[in-house]
mmJSON file of the N, C-alpha and C atoms, coordinates in Angstrom:
{"data_MODEL":{"atom_site":{
"group_PDB":["ATOM","ATOM","ATOM","ATOM","ATOM","ATOM","ATOM","ATOM","ATOM","ATOM","ATOM","ATOM","ATOM","ATOM","ATOM","ATOM","ATOM","ATOM","ATOM","ATOM","ATOM","ATOM","ATOM","ATOM","ATOM","ATOM","ATOM","ATOM","ATOM","ATOM","ATOM","ATOM","ATOM","ATOM","ATOM","ATOM","ATOM","ATOM","ATOM","ATOM","ATOM","ATOM","ATOM","ATOM","ATOM","ATOM","ATOM","ATOM","ATOM","ATOM","ATOM","ATOM","ATOM","ATOM","ATOM","ATOM","ATOM","ATOM","ATOM","ATOM","ATOM","ATOM","ATOM","ATOM","ATOM","ATOM","ATOM","ATOM","ATOM","ATOM","ATOM","ATOM","ATOM","ATOM","ATOM","ATOM","ATOM","ATOM","ATOM","ATOM","ATOM","ATOM","ATOM","ATOM","ATOM","ATOM","ATOM","ATOM","ATOM","ATOM","ATOM","ATOM","ATOM","ATOM","ATOM","ATOM","ATOM","ATOM","ATOM","ATOM","ATOM","ATOM","ATOM","ATOM","ATOM","ATOM","ATOM","ATOM","ATOM","ATOM","ATOM","ATOM","ATOM","ATOM","ATOM","ATOM","ATOM","ATOM","ATOM","ATOM","ATOM","ATOM","ATOM","ATOM","ATOM","ATOM","ATOM","ATOM","ATOM","ATOM","ATOM","ATOM","ATOM","ATOM","ATOM","ATOM","ATOM","ATOM","ATOM","ATOM","ATOM","ATOM","ATOM","ATOM","ATOM","ATOM","ATOM","ATOM","ATOM","ATOM","ATOM","ATOM","ATOM","ATOM","ATOM","ATOM","ATOM","ATOM","ATOM","ATOM","ATOM","ATOM","ATOM","ATOM","ATOM","ATOM","ATOM","ATOM","ATOM","ATOM","ATOM","ATOM","ATOM","ATOM","ATOM","ATOM","ATOM","ATOM","ATOM","ATOM","ATOM","ATOM","ATOM","ATOM","ATOM","ATOM","ATOM","ATOM","ATOM","ATOM","ATOM","ATOM","ATOM","ATOM","ATOM","ATOM","ATOM","ATOM","ATOM","ATOM","ATOM"],
"id":[1,2,3,4,5,6,7,8,9,10,11,12,13,14,15,16,17,18,19,20,21,22,23,24,25,26,27,28,29,30,31,32,33,34,35,36,37,38,39,40,41,42,43,44,45,46,47,48,49,50,51,52,53,54,55,56,57,58,59,60,61,62,63,64,65,66,67,68,69,70,71,72,73,74,75,76,77,78,79,80,81,82,83,84,85,86,87,88,89,90,91,92,93,94,95,96,97,98,99,100,101,102,103,104,105,106,107,108,109,110,111,112,113,114,115,116,117,118,119,120,121,122,123,124,125,126,127,128,129,130,131,132,133,134,135,136,137,138,139,140,141,142,143,144,145,146,147,148,149,150,151,152,153,154,155,156,157,158,159,160,161,162,163,164,165,166,167,168,169,170,171,172,173,174,175,176,177,178,179,180,181,182,183,184,185,186,187,188,189,190,191,192,193,194,195,196,197,198,199,200,201],
"type_symbol":["N","C","C","N","C","C","N","C","C","N","C","C","N","C","C","N","C","C","N","C","C","N","C","C","N","C","C","N","C","C","N","C","C","N","C","C","N","C","C","N","C","C","N","C","C","N","C","C","N","C","C","N","C","C","N","C","C","N","C","C","N","C","C","N","C","C","N","C","C","N","C","C","N","C","C","N","C","C","N","C","C","N","C","C","N","C","C","N","C","C","N","C","C","N","C","C","N","C","C","N","C","C","N","C","C","N","C","C","N","C","C","N","C","C","N","C","C","N","C","C","N","C","C","N","C","C","N","C","C","N","C","C","N","C","C","N","C","C","N","C","C","N","C","C","N","C","C","N","C","C","N","C","C","N","C","C","N","C","C","N","C","C","N","C","C","N","C","C","N","C","C","N","C","C","N","C","C","N","C","C","N","C","C","N","C","C","N","C","C","N","C","C","N","C","C","N","C","C","N","C","C"],
"label_atom_id":["N","CA","C","N","CA","C","N","CA","C","N","CA","C","N","CA","C","N","CA","C","N","CA","C","N","CA","C","N","CA","C","N","CA","C","N","CA","C","N","CA","C","N","CA","C","N","CA","C","N","CA","C","N","CA","C","N","CA","C","N","CA","C","N","CA","C","N","CA","C","N","CA","C","N","CA","C","N","CA","C","N","CA","C","N","CA","C","N","CA","C","N","CA","C","N","CA","C","N","CA","C","N","CA","C","N","CA","C","N","CA","C","N","CA","C","N","CA","C","N","CA","C","N","CA","C","N","CA","C","N","CA","C","N","CA","C","N","CA","C","N","CA","C","N","CA","C","N","CA","C","N","CA","C","N","CA","C","N","CA","C","N","CA","C","N","CA","C","N","CA","C","N","CA","C","N","CA","C","N","CA","C","N","CA","C","N","CA","C","N","CA","C","N","CA","C","N","CA","C","N","CA","C","N","CA","C","N","CA","C","N","CA","C","N","CA","C","N","CA","C","N","CA","C","N","CA","C","N","CA","C","N","CA","C"],
"label_alt_id":[null,null,null,null,null,null,null,null,null,null,null,null,null,null,null,null,null,null,null,null,null,null,null,null,null,null,null,null,null,null,null,null,null,null,null,null,null,null,null,null,null,null,null,null,null,null,null,null,null,null,null,null,null,null,null,null,null,null,null,null,null,null,null,null,null,null,null,null,null,null,null,null,null,null,null,null,null,null,null,null,null,null,null,null,null,null,null,null,null,null,null,null,null,null,null,null,null,null,null,null,null,null,null,null,null,null,null,null,null,null,null,null,null,null,null,null,null,null,null,null,null,null,null,null,null,null,null,null,null,null,null,null,null,null,null,null,null,null,null,null,null,null,null,null,null,null,null,null,null,null,null,null,null,null,null,null,null,null,null,null,null,null,null,null,null,null,null,null,null,null,null,null,null,null,null,null,null,null,null,null,null,null,null,null,null,null,null,null,null,null,null,null,null,null,null,null,null,null,null,null,null],
"label_comp_id":["MET","MET","MET","ASN","ASN","ASN","SER","SER","SER","THR","THR","THR","GLU","GLU","GLU","GLU","GLU","GLU","ALA","ALA","ALA","ARG","ARG","ARG","GLN","GLN","GLN","ILE","ILE","ILE","SER","SER","SER","GLN","GLN","GLN","VAL","VAL","VAL","THR","THR","THR","GLU","GLU","GLU","ARG","ARG","ARG","LEU","LEU","LEU","LEU","LEU","LEU","ASN","ASN","ASN","ARG","ARG","ARG","PHE","PHE","PHE","PRO","PRO","PRO","THR","THR","THR","ALA","ALA","ALA","SER","SER","SER","ARG","ARG","ARG","GLU","GLU","GLU","ALA","ALA","ALA","VAL","VAL","VAL","GLU","GLU","GLU","ILE","ILE","ILE","ALA","ALA","ALA","VAL","VAL","VAL","GLU","GLU","GLU","GLY","GLY","GLY","ALA","ALA","ALA","VAL","VAL","VAL","ALA","ALA","ALA","HIS","HIS","HIS","PHE","PHE","PHE","ALA","ALA","ALA","GLY","GLY","GLY","THR","THR","THR","ARG","ARG","ARG","ILE","ILE","ILE","ARG","ARG","ARG","ASP","ASP","ASP","PHE","PHE","PHE","ILE","ILE","ILE","PRO","PRO","PRO","LEU","LEU","LEU","LEU","LEU","LEU","VAL","VAL","VAL","GLU","GLU","GLU","ARG","ARG","ARG","THR","THR","THR","ALA","ALA","ALA","THR","THR","THR","ALA","ALA","ALA","ARG","ARG","ARG","LEU","LEU","LEU","ALA","ALA","ALA","SER","SER","SER","LEU","LEU","LEU","ILE","ILE","ILE","GLU","GLU","GLU","THR","THR","THR"],
"label_asym_id":["A","A","A","A","A","A","A","A","A","A","A","A","A","A","A","A","A","A","A","A","A","A","A","A","A","A","A","A","A","A","A","A","A","A","A","A","A","A","A","A","A","A","A","A","A","A","A","A","A","A","A","A","A","A","A","A","A","A","A","A","A","A","A","A","A","A","A","A","A","A","A","A","A","A","A","A","A","A","A","A","A","A","A","A","A","A","A","A","A","A","A","A","A","A","A","A","A","A","A","A","A","A","A","A","A","A","A","A","A","A","A","A","A","A","A","A","A","A","A","A","A","A","A","A","A","A","A","A","A","A","A","A","A","A","A","A","A","A","A","A","A","A","A","A","A","A","A","A","A","A","A","A","A","A","A","A","A","A","A","A","A","A","A","A","A","A","A","A","A","A","A","A","A","A","A","A","A","A","A","A","A","A","A","A","A","A","A","A","A","A","A","A","A","A","A","A","A","A","A","A","A"],
"label_entity_id":["1","1","1","1","1","1","1","1","1","1","1","1","1","1","1","1","1","1","1","1","1","1","1","1","1","1","1","1","1","1","1","1","1","1","1","1","1","1","1","1","1","1","1","1","1","1","1","1","1","1","1","1","1","1","1","1","1","1","1","1","1","1","1","1","1","1","1","1","1","1","1","1","1","1","1","1","1","1","1","1","1","1","1","1","1","1","1","1","1","1","1","1","1","1","1","1","1","1","1","1","1","1","1","1","1","1","1","1","1","1","1","1","1","1","1","1","1","1","1","1","1","1","1","1","1","1","1","1","1","1","1","1","1","1","1","1","1","1","1","1","1","1","1","1","1","1","1","1","1","1","1","1","1","1","1","1","1","1","1","1","1","1","1","1","1","1","1","1","1","1","1","1","1","1","1","1","1","1","1","1","1","1","1","1","1","1","1","1","1","1","1","1","1","1","1","1","1","1","1","1","1"],
"label_seq_id":[1,1,1,2,2,2,3,3,3,4,4,4,5,5,5,6,6,6,7,7,7,8,8,8,9,9,9,10,10,10,11,11,11,12,12,12,13,13,13,14,14,14,15,15,15,16,16,16,17,17,17,18,18,18,19,19,19,20,20,20,21,21,21,22,22,22,23,23,23,24,24,24,25,25,25,26,26,26,27,27,27,28,28,28,29,29,29,30,30,30,31,31,31,32,32,32,33,33,33,34,34,34,35,35,35,36,36,36,37,37,37,38,38,38,39,39,39,40,40,40,41,41,41,42,42,42,43,43,43,44,44,44,45,45,45,46,46,46,47,47,47,48,48,48,49,49,49,50,50,50,51,51,51,52,52,52,53,53,53,54,54,54,55,55,55,56,56,56,57,57,57,58,58,58,59,59,59,60,60,60,61,61,61,62,62,62,63,63,63,64,64,64,65,65,65,66,66,66,67,67,67],
"pdbx_PDB_ins_code":[null,null,null,null,null,null,null,null,null,null,null,null,null,null,null,null,null,null,null,null,null,null,null,null,null,null,null,null,null,null,null,null,null,null,null,null,null,null,null,null,null,null,null,null,null,null,null,null,null,null,null,null,null,null,null,null,null,null,null,null,null,null,null,null,null,null,null,null,null,null,null,null,null,null,null,null,null,null,null,null,null,null,null,null,null,null,null,null,null,null,null,null,null,null,null,null,null,null,null,null,null,null,null,null,null,null,null,null,null,null,null,null,null,null,null,null,null,null,null,null,null,null,null,null,null,null,null,null,null,null,null,null,null,null,null,null,null,null,null,null,null,null,null,null,null,null,null,null,null,null,null,null,null,null,null,null,null,null,null,null,null,null,null,null,null,null,null,null,null,null,null,null,null,null,null,null,null,null,null,null,null,null,null,null,null,null,null,null,null,null,null,null,null,null,null,null,null,null,null,null,null],
"Cartn_x":[0.58,0.238,1.105,0.748,1.117,1.142,1.746,1.567,0.28,0.023,-0.958,-2.423,-2.486,-4.139,-4.095,-2.995,-2.831,-3.957,-2.957,-3.874,-4.813,-5.638,-7.019,-8.119,-7.078,-7.827,-7.964,-7.157,-7.166,-8.336,-8.262,-9.617,-10.916,-10.743,-12.036,-12.401,-11.401,-11.419,-12.068,-11.565,-12.331,-13.661,-13.984,-15.493,-16.068,-15.554,-16.852,-16.541,-15.579,-15.793,-16.714,-16.829,-17.5,-18.927,-19.593,-20.006,-21.016,-19.762,-20.124,-20.184,-19.228,-19.739,-19.71,-21.329,-21.767,-21.274,-21.768,-21.653,-19.721,-19.034,-17.411,-17.492,-16.602,-16.13,-15.224,-15.139,-14.35,-13.146,-12.381,-11.15,-10.898,-12.007,-11.755,-11.151,-11.919,-12.205,-10.468,-10.109,-8.673,-7.639,-8.001,-6.974,-6.183,-8.313,-7.624,-7.053,-7.471,-7.218,-5.814,-5.353,-4.152,-2.532,-3.282,-2.972,-2.18,-3.541,-3.501,-2.398,-2.47,-1.346,0.264,0.135,0.894,1.808,0.884,1.291,1.97,1.518,1.824,3.031,3.266,4.252,5.454,5.85,7.635,7.307,5.598,5.374,5.835,6.986,7.085,6.135,5.416,4.046,2.814,2.649,1.695,0.426,-0.019,-1.024,-2.083,-2.102,-3.358,-3.352,-2.538,-2.368,-3.703,-4.671,-6.321,-6.897,-6.997,-7.499,-7.097,-5.718,-5.414,-5.594,-5.666,-6.127,-7.052,-7.995,-9.871,-9.81,-9.082,-9.874,-9.012,-7.939,-7.255,-8.124,-8.265,-9.117,-10.452,-11.361,-12.933,-12.478,-11.469,-11.133,-11.335,-10.435,-9.77,-11.095,-12.243,-13.1,-14.34,-14.611,-15.601,-15.282,-13.48,-13.665,-13.55,-13.448,-13.845,-15.152,-16.179,-17.074,-17.748,-17.722,-18.201,-17.953,-17.145,-16.4,-17.081],
"Cartn_y":[-1.03,-0.109,1.363,2.09,3.594,4.51,5.576,6.6,7.5,7.588,8.197,6.984,6.309,5.065,5.24,5.0,4.618,5.791,7.446,8.134,8.422,8.334,8.075,7.466,5.632,5.347,5.132,6.563,7.117,7.431,8.613,10.109,8.955,7.968,7.458,6.456,6.256,5.871,7.218,8.386,9.473,9.61,9.496,10.339,9.336,7.433,6.198,6.52,7.087,7.103,8.172,9.747,10.321,9.809,9.059,8.637,7.713,6.613,6.328,6.751,7.795,8.16,10.089,9.659,10.733,12.854,12.39,12.969,13.171,12.41,13.19,14.406,15.159,16.509,15.84,16.558,16.35,15.964,17.044,17.048,16.06,15.059,14.042,13.153,13.159,12.17,12.118,12.713,13.453,12.918,13.593,13.362,11.709,10.893,9.732,9.628,9.056,8.709,9.135,10.577,10.655,9.736,9.523,8.795,7.309,6.783,5.461,5.98,6.157,6.632,6.607,7.391,7.696,6.222,5.772,4.35,3.243,3.288,2.351,2.805,4.133,4.598,3.949,3.307,1.848,1.199,0.932,-0.795,-0.743,-1.413,-2.134,-2.431,-2.955,-3.379,-2.882,-2.12,-1.089,-1.632,-2.547,-3.255,-3.013,-3.526,-3.465,-2.198,-1.115,-0.059,0.9,1.147,1.609,0.653,-0.603,-1.445,-0.893,-1.647,-1.286,0.015,1.158,2.419,3.007,2.109,2.065,1.148,0.174,-0.651,0.138,0.917,1.77,2.696,3.306,4.771,4.709,4.091,3.032,2.884,1.967,1.861,2.807,3.853,5.257,6.05,6.066,6.638,6.2,4.959,4.001,4.248,3.951,4.114,5.687,6.872,8.536,8.793,7.665,8.059,7.85,6.219,5.892,6.448,7.21,7.426,8.594],
"Cartn_z":[0.276,-0.094,0.003,-0.6,-0.516,0.196,0.39,1.157,1.325,-0.412,-0.833,-0.028,-0.637,-0.447,1.322,1.92,3.051,3.731,3.368,4.0,3.712,2.283,1.981,2.751,3.558,4.102,5.487,5.983,7.252,7.162,6.368,5.877,6.163,5.456,5.784,7.11,7.668,9.313,9.743,10.119,10.65,10.746,9.365,8.62,9.155,8.98,9.953,11.442,12.007,13.105,13.719,13.003,13.62,13.108,12.103,12.341,13.383,13.744,15.042,16.176,16.558,17.946,17.577,16.93,17.21,18.217,19.498,19.994,20.453,20.175,20.113,19.14,19.252,18.79,17.394,15.984,15.004,15.757,16.866,17.3,18.454,19.03,19.604,18.832,17.579,17.166,16.185,15.57,14.821,15.573,17.034,18.3,18.289,18.303,18.564,17.229,16.356,14.829,14.564,14.991,14.891,16.161,17.2,18.289,17.847,17.286,17.347,14.928,15.109,13.389,14.273,14.88,15.914,16.438,16.884,17.773,16.195,15.359,14.375,13.227,13.441,12.469,12.432,13.416,13.096,12.346,11.653,11.412,10.267,9.438,8.042,7.154,7.562,6.77,7.004,5.524,6.11,6.038,4.706,4.696,5.765,6.386,7.584,8.504,8.226,9.437,9.144,8.285,8.7,9.453,9.428,9.791,11.362,11.816,13.368,13.763,12.954,12.908,13.722,12.828,12.945,14.993,14.368,16.256,17.437,17.082,18.536,18.794,17.211,18.272,18.049,17.914,18.336,19.821,20.439,21.536,22.561,21.913,22.86,22.756,21.675,21.991,22.827,22.821,23.551,25.027,25.575,26.253,27.498,26.381,26.272,26.668,25.993,25.976,27.127,27.673,28.782,30.44,30.125,31.326,31.461],
"occupancy":[1.0,1.0,1.0,1.0,1.0,1.0,1.0,1.0,1.0,1.0,1.0,1.0,1.0,1.0,1.0,1.0,1.0,1.0,1.0,1.0,1.0,1.0,1.0,1.0,1.0,1.0,1.0,1.0,1.0,1.0,1.0,1.0,1.0,1.0,1.0,1.0,1.0,1.0,1.0,1.0,1.0,1.0,1.0,1.0,1.0,1.0,1.0,1.0,1.0,1.0,1.0,1.0,1.0,1.0,1.0,1.0,1.0,1.0,1.0,1.0,1.0,1.0,1.0,1.0,1.0,1.0,1.0,1.0,1.0,1.0,1.0,1.0,1.0,1.0,1.0,1.0,1.0,1.0,1.0,1.0,1.0,1.0,1.0,1.0,1.0,1.0,1.0,1.0,1.0,1.0,1.0,1.0,1.0,1.0,1.0,1.0,1.0,1.0,1.0,1.0,1.0,1.0,1.0,1.0,1.0,1.0,1.0,1.0,1.0,1.0,1.0,1.0,1.0,1.0,1.0,1.0,1.0,1.0,1.0,1.0,1.0,1.0,1.0,1.0,1.0,1.0,1.0,1.0,1.0,1.0,1.0,1.0,1.0,1.0,1.0,1.0,1.0,1.0,1.0,1.0,1.0,1.0,1.0,1.0,1.0,1.0,1.0,1.0,1.0,1.0,1.0,1.0,1.0,1.0,1.0,1.0,1.0,1.0,1.0,1.0,1.0,1.0,1.0,1.0,1.0,1.0,1.0,1.0,1.0,1.0,1.0,1.0,1.0,1.0,1.0,1.0,1.0,1.0,1.0,1.0,1.0,1.0,1.0,1.0,1.0,1.0,1.0,1.0,1.0,1.0,1.0,1.0,1.0,1.0,1.0,1.0,1.0,1.0,1.0,1.0,1.0],
"B_iso_or_equiv":[0.0,0.0,0.0,0.0,0.0,0.0,0.0,0.0,0.0,0.0,0.0,0.0,0.0,0.0,0.0,0.0,0.0,0.0,0.0,0.0,0.0,0.0,0.0,0.0,0.0,0.0,0.0,0.0,0.0,0.0,0.0,0.0,0.0,0.0,0.0,0.0,0.0,0.0,0.0,0.0,0.0,0.0,0.0,0.0,0.0,0.0,0.0,0.0,0.0,0.0,0.0,0.0,0.0,0.0,0.0,0.0,0.0,0.0,0.0,0.0,0.0,0.0,0.0,0.0,0.0,0.0,0.0,0.0,0.0,0.0,0.0,0.0,0.0,0.0,0.0,0.0,0.0,0.0,0.0,0.0,0.0,0.0,0.0,0.0,0.0,0.0,0.0,0.0,0.0,0.0,0.0,0.0,0.0,0.0,0.0,0.0,0.0,0.0,0.0,0.0,0.0,0.0,0.0,0.0,0.0,0.0,0.0,0.0,0.0,0.0,0.0,0.0,0.0,0.0,0.0,0.0,0.0,0.0,0.0,0.0,0.0,0.0,0.0,0.0,0.0,0.0,0.0,0.0,0.0,0.0,0.0,0.0,0.0,0.0,0.0,0.0,0.0,0.0,0.0,0.0,0.0,0.0,0.0,0.0,0.0,0.0,0.0,0.0,0.0,0.0,0.0,0.0,0.0,0.0,0.0,0.0,0.0,0.0,0.0,0.0,0.0,0.0,0.0,0.0,0.0,0.0,0.0,0.0,0.0,0.0,0.0,0.0,0.0,0.0,0.0,0.0,0.0,0.0,0.0,0.0,0.0,0.0,0.0,0.0,0.0,0.0,0.0,0.0,0.0,0.0,0.0,0.0,0.0,0.0,0.0,0.0,0.0,0.0,0.0,0.0,0.0],
"pdbx_formal_charge":[null,null,null,null,null,null,null,null,null,null,null,null,null,null,null,null,null,null,null,null,null,null,null,null,null,null,null,null,null,null,null,null,null,null,null,null,null,null,null,null,null,null,null,null,null,null,null,null,null,null,null,null,null,null,null,null,null,null,null,null,null,null,null,null,null,null,null,null,null,null,null,null,null,null,null,null,null,null,null,null,null,null,null,null,null,null,null,null,null,null,null,null,null,null,null,null,null,null,null,null,null,null,null,null,null,null,null,null,null,null,null,null,null,null,null,null,null,null,null,null,null,null,null,null,null,null,null,null,null,null,null,null,null,null,null,null,null,null,null,null,null,null,null,null,null,null,null,null,null,null,null,null,null,null,null,null,null,null,null,null,null,null,null,null,null,null,null,null,null,null,null,null,null,null,null,null,null,null,null,null,null,null,null,null,null,null,null,null,null,null,null,null,null,null,null,null,null,null,null,null,null],
"auth_seq_id":[1,1,1,2,2,2,3,3,3,4,4,4,5,5,5,6,6,6,7,7,7,8,8,8,9,9,9,10,10,10,11,11,11,12,12,12,13,13,13,14,14,14,15,15,15,16,16,16,17,17,17,18,18,18,19,19,19,20,20,20,21,21,21,22,22,22,23,23,23,24,24,24,25,25,25,26,26,26,27,27,27,28,28,28,29,29,29,30,30,30,31,31,31,32,32,32,33,33,33,34,34,34,35,35,35,36,36,36,37,37,37,38,38,38,39,39,39,40,40,40,41,41,41,42,42,42,43,43,43,44,44,44,45,45,45,46,46,46,47,47,47,48,48,48,49,49,49,50,50,50,51,51,51,52,52,52,53,53,53,54,54,54,55,55,55,56,56,56,57,57,57,58,58,58,59,59,59,60,60,60,61,61,61,62,62,62,63,63,63,64,64,64,65,65,65,66,66,66,67,67,67],
"auth_comp_id":["MET","MET","MET","ASN","ASN","ASN","SER","SER","SER","THR","THR","THR","GLU","GLU","GLU","GLU","GLU","GLU","ALA","ALA","ALA","ARG","ARG","ARG","GLN","GLN","GLN","ILE","ILE","ILE","SER","SER","SER","GLN","GLN","GLN","VAL","VAL","VAL","THR","THR","THR","GLU","GLU","GLU","ARG","ARG","ARG","LEU","LEU","LEU","LEU","LEU","LEU","ASN","ASN","ASN","ARG","ARG","ARG","PHE","PHE","PHE","PRO","PRO","PRO","THR","THR","THR","ALA","ALA","ALA","SER","SER","SER","ARG","ARG","ARG","GLU","GLU","GLU","ALA","ALA","ALA","VAL","VAL","VAL","GLU","GLU","GLU","ILE","ILE","ILE","ALA","ALA","ALA","VAL","VAL","VAL","GLU","GLU","GLU","GLY","GLY","GLY","ALA","ALA","ALA","VAL","VAL","VAL","ALA","ALA","ALA","HIS","HIS","HIS","PHE","PHE","PHE","ALA","ALA","ALA","GLY","GLY","GLY","THR","THR","THR","ARG","ARG","ARG","ILE","ILE","ILE","ARG","ARG","ARG","ASP","ASP","ASP","PHE","PHE","PHE","ILE","ILE","ILE","PRO","PRO","PRO","LEU","LEU","LEU","LEU","LEU","LEU","VAL","VAL","VAL","GLU","GLU","GLU","ARG","ARG","ARG","THR","THR","THR","ALA","ALA","ALA","THR","THR","THR","ALA","ALA","ALA","ARG","ARG","ARG","LEU","LEU","LEU","ALA","ALA","ALA","SER","SER","SER","LEU","LEU","LEU","ILE","ILE","ILE","GLU","GLU","GLU","THR","THR","THR"],
"auth_asym_id":["A","A","A","A","A","A","A","A","A","A","A","A","A","A","A","A","A","A","A","A","A","A","A","A","A","A","A","A","A","A","A","A","A","A","A","A","A","A","A","A","A","A","A","A","A","A","A","A","A","A","A","A","A","A","A","A","A","A","A","A","A","A","A","A","A","A","A","A","A","A","A","A","A","A","A","A","A","A","A","A","A","A","A","A","A","A","A","A","A","A","A","A","A","A","A","A","A","A","A","A","A","A","A","A","A","A","A","A","A","A","A","A","A","A","A","A","A","A","A","A","A","A","A","A","A","A","A","A","A","A","A","A","A","A","A","A","A","A","A","A","A","A","A","A","A","A","A","A","A","A","A","A","A","A","A","A","A","A","A","A","A","A","A","A","A","A","A","A","A","A","A","A","A","A","A","A","A","A","A","A","A","A","A","A","A","A","A","A","A","A","A","A","A","A","A","A","A","A","A","A","A"],
"auth_atom_id":["N","CA","C","N","CA","C","N","CA","C","N","CA","C","N","CA","C","N","CA","C","N","CA","C","N","CA","C","N","CA","C","N","CA","C","N","CA","C","N","CA","C","N","CA","C","N","CA","C","N","CA","C","N","CA","C","N","CA","C","N","CA","C","N","CA","C","N","CA","C","N","CA","C","N","CA","C","N","CA","C","N","CA","C","N","CA","C","N","CA","C","N","CA","C","N","CA","C","N","CA","C","N","CA","C","N","CA","C","N","CA","C","N","CA","C","N","CA","C","N","CA","C","N","CA","C","N","CA","C","N","CA","C","N","CA","C","N","CA","C","N","CA","C","N","CA","C","N","CA","C","N","CA","C","N","CA","C","N","CA","C","N","CA","C","N","CA","C","N","CA","C","N","CA","C","N","CA","C","N","CA","C","N","CA","C","N","CA","C","N","CA","C","N","CA","C","N","CA","C","N","CA","C","N","CA","C","N","CA","C","N","CA","C","N","CA","C","N","CA","C","N","CA","C","N","CA","C","N","CA","C","N","CA","C"],
"pdbx_PDB_model_num":[1,1,1,1,1,1,1,1,1,1,1,1,1,1,1,1,1,1,1,1,1,1,1,1,1,1,1,1,1,1,1,1,1,1,1,1,1,1,1,1,1,1,1,1,1,1,1,1,1,1,1,1,1,1,1,1,1,1,1,1,1,1,1,1,1,1,1,1,1,1,1,1,1,1,1,1,1,1,1,1,1,1,1,1,1,1,1,1,1,1,1,1,1,1,1,1,1,1,1,1,1,1,1,1,1,1,1,1,1,1,1,1,1,1,1,1,1,1,1,1,1,1,1,1,1,1,1,1,1,1,1,1,1,1,1,1,1,1,1,1,1,1,1,1,1,1,1,1,1,1,1,1,1,1,1,1,1,1,1,1,1,1,1,1,1,1,1,1,1,1,1,1,1,1,1,1,1,1,1,1,1,1,1,1,1,1,1,1,1,1,1,1,1,1,1,1,1,1,1,1,1]
}}}
């Protein structure tokens, strides 16, 4: 996966999470996604990064909303 495609998919992740967590601000969702992206920054194999970012950011947002 090239970096342009990865960025496009990460953008789609952000939009899906905004729909999934309508009470969360755009800023909170973007911070969760950016944090997840940073977590996987050193990963050599990039094919599953968007999926892993979505799962990580979803867990983060769910824990924020529950509290």
